[in-house]
N, C-alpha and C positions, 0 to 999 in steps of 0.2 A: 864817692868809693874811689875812692884813689890808687888803689892797687888792683888786679886778679893774680890772684897766689892762686899758681898750682902740685899741686904735689901727692905724692907716694901716701898709703896708707902713715907708714912709720913717718914720714917727715912733716907730715901732717900734725900727728901728734908731740913731736919735737917741738912746731912752730905753739903750740897751742902752750905746751908745759916752759916753755919763756915765759908765761903772762901771768906762771904762780909763783905763790910766795906764799909762807907759810903765816900763822894768824900775828897780827903783831909787825909783822915785816915786810909788811906791801909796796916799802923802797927799794927793797929787794928783787921783786920782780927783773928781769933780762928787758923782758917789752911790754907796753902799757897801749898799744892802737891799741883803737876796736875793733871787733873785724864779723864777716859772720860767715858761718861754714856749710859747705854744700855735700854733706858727707854722699856717696856711692859709694854700695854694701851690695857684696855677690848672694843672689836666692839663695845657692848649691848649699853654702852654707850656715844659711840662717844669719847674715851679717857675718862680722869681723868679734864677735865678742864683745861691743862697744856700742855705746852711742856718746856722740860730745853735747854739752850740755850749756844752756844759758848761762850765764853769770857776768860779773862784774864788766871783763872785757867782750866777754862771747855776747853779742846782742839779739842775736838768733841760729837759728841750725835745721837747717830741713835734709833729713835721710834720707836718701830714698833705695828700693830693691831693684835691681835690675841688672841680668847680665853679659859681658862683652863681647856680642853676639850681634853680624849682621844678615842674619838669615833666623828663622825659624827653629828650634832647636826642643823638641819635648825636652820637657822636666822643665826646660831655660824662659826663663822673664826679657824678652825683646824690651826694650822702650818704646813708648807709646805716648801718643798724643795725651796724657792724663799726666805726666811725667816732665813733657814740654811745659803747660799751663800752672804747672805747680815751681820750676825755676823762675820760669817769667814772674810770675805774680812774685816770688822770694825775691828775687833781684830787683825788683822796683819797689819793695816794700826795705828793701833793706841799700838805698842808693847814698842815706848820710855815715855807713861806716866806715873806717879806713880802710881795711881790706877785708877781700871777700875769695875766701881759702874756698878752692876748690877737692874732690878729692875721690881717688878711687883705689885700689887697690895698689896698683903701680901708679899710677898719674903719668900714663900714659896714652890710654884710648878714650875712653870714657867722659875723664876728667878732660883733658884734653879737648874734647869736641865741644863741652862745656863751657871753658875757660875762651877759644873762639869764639861762641857765639854769643857770653858775656859781652866782649870784645866788639864785639860787630853791633851788638843788642845798643852800647853808651857810646857808640859813633867812634869808636877808636881801629888804628889798623890791628886788625886778624893776624898776619899772613905769617908772623914768628911760631905759630900754632901749627901751622901745617910747613910749614920748613924746618922745622928744628922734631918731627915728631910726626904719628902718623894716629891722625884722633880717627874712630866711629863715626865716618860717615855718616852711618844712620842716626846715632843721635842726632847731629851736627844739620844733617835737612829735614828730621821734625822739628827741630826746634826751629830754625827759618821758617817752615814754614810753617806752623801754630803764629810765630809772631809776624808774619806780612798777611796773617786772616784776619 
C-alpha cells in the first residue's frame, strides 16, 4: 500500500471514475493504479444510494454502515468492535494495492479516524490526520483497542 487517500463521498466517486474508460478505449483511463475502498455510509439514510464494486482497478471493497456520533443516540449506529475487526482484516488483506481509498460523507471525521489508524497500523506517522482535522475519537480509539488486543 503506497498511500492512504482520505476523501468525501463526492471526491471518492471522482477518484473511482478517473479509472473508467469506455469499452475498447482502456488507454484513455486517467488513472490506472490499483485500489481498495473502505466506504463508510450513514444509517439514517440507509446509505448514499450506491456502493462501490470490485473491478479491474478496484481490488476490494468494504462497505460499513455507522453514524458520525461519539455517544449513543437513539436510532443511530455507533462504531463498534465488529466494525474495527472488519477494517483491520480488510487492511491486512489488501496491503498489495497501490491506494487505500477511505471515504465517508464529508471525509472529515469517521474516514479521517480510519486513515489515522491505518497509517499507525502500517507503521507510518499519522499526525497529519490530527493536525488538519478532527478524527472521530470513538472510531480511532476503538480501532486502536481492537488492534492492540
